[in-house]
C-alpha positions, 0 to 999 in steps of 0.5 A: 494811155486809157488804162493808165488814166483809170489807175490814176483815178482809182489810186490817186493820180487824178487830173480829176472831178467832176460835172454833174447836176449838183456836183462836182461835178455833180456840181449843181448850184444848190442855192439856185435850185428851183422846182424846174431847175436841175438840182431840185429834189423833192418829196410829196410827204414827210417820212412819217406820212409815207410808211414803207409798206405803202411805198413803191418799193425798191423795184418801183418807180421813185415816188413823186416829190415836191421841193427838197434840198440835200444839204448833207450830200452837198457837204460830202461834195465839198469834202470831196473837192477838198480831197482833190485840192489837197491831193493836187498839192503835189503839183507844186513839187513837180520840177517838170511836167508830170514829174513825180514827188515823194508825198512824205515831204508834203506839209502837214502830211501826218494830218492830211495823208488820206487826202495826199494819198487817196484824194484822187478817189474823190472823182468817183464820189463826184460821179456817184453824187452826179448820178444821185442828183440826176435821178432826183431831178429827172426820174419824174420828168421828161425834158426835151433834148434841147432843155436837157442840153441847155441845162448841161451847157449852162451848168458846165461850160459857164466856168470852163472857158475862162480857166481854159483860156487862163491856162493857155496864157499861163503855159505860153508864159511858162514856155517863154520865160522858163522853156518848159510847161508846168504840170501838164505837157500836151499844150498844143493847138490840137489839145486846146480844141479837144479841151474847148469842146470838152473832148479831152478824155474821149481817147483822142488825146495824147495825155493831160493838157491845159486845165486837165481836171476837166477830164472827168467832166469830159467823160461824164458828158457821154454818161449824161447822154446815155442817161438821157436816152434811157430816161423813159425806161431807166426808173420804171423798175426802180433800182433794177435798170440802174443796177444792171447798168452798173454791172455792165459798165463795171464788167466792161471796165474789168475787161479792159475795154478802152475808155474812161467812160465805164468807170464813170458810168458804174459810179454814176448809175450806182448813185442813181440806184442810191437815190431810188433806195432813199426815195422809196425806202427812207427808213431802210437808208441807215441799215443799207448805208451803214452795211455798205460802209461796214463792207468797205474795209472788208472788201479792201482787205479781201481783194488786196491788189487783186482788184482796183481800189474803185471796187472797195470805194464803191461800197464806201461812197454808196454807203455815204450817199445813202446815209446822208441822203436818208438823213436829209430826207428826214431833216428838211425842216431843220438840217444843220448841214444847211449852214455849210451850203456855201461849200457845196456851191463853190465845188465846181469853181474849186475844181476848175480854178486850183490848177490855173492858180497853181500854174500862176504861182509856179511861174512867179516863183520860178521866174523870181529864182526862188527855191520852189521845192523848199518853199512849198514844203512849208506849212504856211504855203499850203494854208495860203494856197487853200485859202486863195483857192477857196476864196477865189472859188467863192467869189467866182460862184457869187459874181460869175457862175450864178449870174451867167447861168441865169443869163444862159437859161434866159437866152436859150 
């Protein structure tokens, strides 16, 4: 079961994305970031006043910082969310739960085929952005366990419960009207409790259930705990400890040790190492990021089927995060990516709303006796689906997510 889920995330069968301080999970709301609020990143002085030969180096603790915003990282997070959104369009083609469909029949396949085929890998990108943002927020802070837990709860749970309840009702409707569940099959009381406490991917489950994309957040919670417990020593030697944790997690995953945590941990702490590199050696970012991206096709071709796809994608995502993070460090006064901040803000809602919207649409179509397989192959249906999800996500963020987060933090 665990190995099957690992293969899904690496090759494209995700139930996905996501939580983190700023995403996708890494899914923090950048518009609400404050100096003491997870998701804030900072720097004490501009790059030209902080030359490399005076910095702490790759093996020194990250330089202290004032407020900064990584708009390009947010944009990357939004693109990753779009990848998940398109990848899961296949759900419309499932006559029964978890029934496979031919991707070549999907609308606009010639244009969107990278997302249709490999959109599941966006989860790995979310995890890496999470590690980057957590390092940016906490590398020079020592929050209490209560502060850390409240920030996580305010960030993650505020949008988890409502979609979970919605899928419970939608699955009940589907079973009553159609005699089957849509998309995910394990929708009983036991799995509802696992989902309720964000434990749906801890190895206690029988398979995907309810609003299944929350599985990546479920996995990430245990990585958050590891991050918190190691925070006092994690960045004392710069990239050294994060890289060691990447190697340990990757080795355990390669050894087929049960659990989805190892893959998540490897990408998460690689993201933390990327932050240290960007913070301490900003002028090295173009070379380091460009070299990592250039190695991606070579590793992909060289390994072939002898290693998981995630080995190659780690080079791609690390390179992108370093390049974009370095760019954001140098463009705080005028960053064109700031105009697209709304995409990053809506990522978590996109991630958790698209499956309930799909189930609702499938229930209506199937109940009305319409030929769903013919309908969902039309280009206009794909475009309507994308617009509905994006619109719902934006409204949810502005009217629900952001106000509720403030309420939770003021209360606790």
